[in-house]
C-alpha positions in Angstrom: -33.7 -33.1 5.8 -31.0 -32.3 8.5 -31.6 -30.1 11.7 -30.2 -26.5 11.3 -26.7 -26.2 12.4 -25.9 -23.4 14.7 -22.5 -22.1 15.3 -21.7 -19.4 17.9 -18.4 -17.8 17.3 -16.8 -14.4 18.1 -17.1 -13.1 14.7 -20.8 -13.9 14.6 -23.5 -16.6 14.6 -24.1 -18.9 12.1 -26.9 -21.0 11.1 -26.6 -23.4 8.5 -29.6 -25.7 6.9 -27.7 -28.7 5.4 -29.4 -29.9 2.1 -28.1 -33.7 2.9 -26.3 -35.8 5.3 -23.0 -34.3 6.7 -20.8 -34.6 9.5 -21.8 -31.5 11.6 -18.9 -32.1 14.1 -16.4 -31.8 11.5 -18.0 -28.9 9.5 -18.2 -26.9 12.6 -14.4 -27.4 13.5 -13.5 -26.6 10.1 -16.0 -23.5 10.2 -14.5 -22.5 13.5 -10.9 -22.9 12.6 -11.6 -20.5 9.4 -13.2 -17.9 11.5 -10.4 -17.8 14.2 -7.7 -17.4 11.2 -9.7 -14.3 10.5 -9.7 -13.2 13.9 -5.9 -13.6 13.9 -5.2 -11.6 10.9 -3.3 -8.2 10.9 -5.5 -5.2 10.6 -3.7 -2.2 9.2 -5.3 1.1 9.2 -5.9 2.9 6.1 -3.9 6.0 7.2 -0.6 4.0 7.8 -1.2 2.1 4.3 -1.7 5.9 2.3 1.2 7.0 4.7 3.7 4.4 3.5 2.3 4.7 -0.3 3.2 8.5 -0.3 6.7 8.0 1.2 7.3 5.4 -1.5 5.8 7.2 -4.4 6.6 10.7 -3.5 5.2 13.7 -5.1 3.3 11.4 -7.7 1.3 9.9 -5.0 -2.5 10.0 -6.1 -1.4 11.9 -9.2 -2.9 10.9 -12.6 0.4 9.5 -13.4 0.3 7.4 -10.2 -3.3 6.4 -11.0 -2.5 5.4 -15.0 0.5 3.1 -13.6 -1.5 1.6 -11.1 -4.5 0.7 -13.0 -2.5 -0.5 -15.8 -0.7 -2.6 -13.6 -3.7 -4.1 -11.9 -4.7 -5.1 -15.6 -1.5 -7.0 -16.0 -0.9 -5.0 -18.9 2.5 -3.6 -20.4 2.5 -0.3 -21.8 2.8 -1.8 -25.4 -0.2 -3.8 -24.7 -2.0 -0.7 -23.5 -0.8 1.1 -26.5 -2.2 -1.6 -28.9 -5.6 -1.6 -27.1 -5.8 2.2 -27.0 -4.3 3.6 -30.3 -2.1 5.6 -27.9 1.5 5.7 -28.7 3.7 3.5 -26.1 6.1 6.7 -25.5 3.0 8.8 -25.2 2.0 6.5 -22.2 5.3 6.6 -20.7 5.4 10.3 -20.8 1.7 10.0 -19.1 3.0 7.6 -16.5 5.9 9.9 -15.4 4.0 13.2 -15.3 5.6 14.6 -18.5 2.4 14.5 -20.6 -1.0 15.3 -19.6 -3.8 12.7 -20.4 -6.4 15.0 -21.6 -10.0 13.8 -21.3 -10.0 11.8 -24.6 -7.1 9.7 -23.7 -8.6 9.4 -20.2 -11.7 8.1 -21.6 -10.0 5.5 -23.8 -7.8 4.5 -21.1 -10.4 4.0 -18.5 -12.4 1.9 -20.9 -9.6 -0.6 -21.1 -8.3 -0.3 -17.5 -11.9 -0.6 -16.1 -11.8 2.4 -14.1 -13.1 6.1 -13.6 -11.8 8.3 -16.5 -12.1 11.1 -13.9 -9.1 9.6 -11.8 -6.7 10.0 -14.8 -7.6 13.8 -15.1 
């Protein structure tokens, strides 16, 4: 069995116990390079992201309509596909996404089940 491989990096210390014969120098270089890339990533404050989203979406930001569209797009479904899966008419979904129709608890639960989200976000 190989000796433990110890790597000290600004992100943290790593101790690996290789299960076989490995090129430790190459593995250290690869891991350190990956960790260096992590340190170089841009970290954006959540407030800045929310402010930009609010500006982009206006009054609809964080409303049930906003979340319905967001979750539908995250699930990579069209309104027609979502209508087929839930039994809710497509034009009703469109009205819901545009804040022209309330979802109601029953529809919110149907949608949440298909969209894999908390139904309360849709109320």
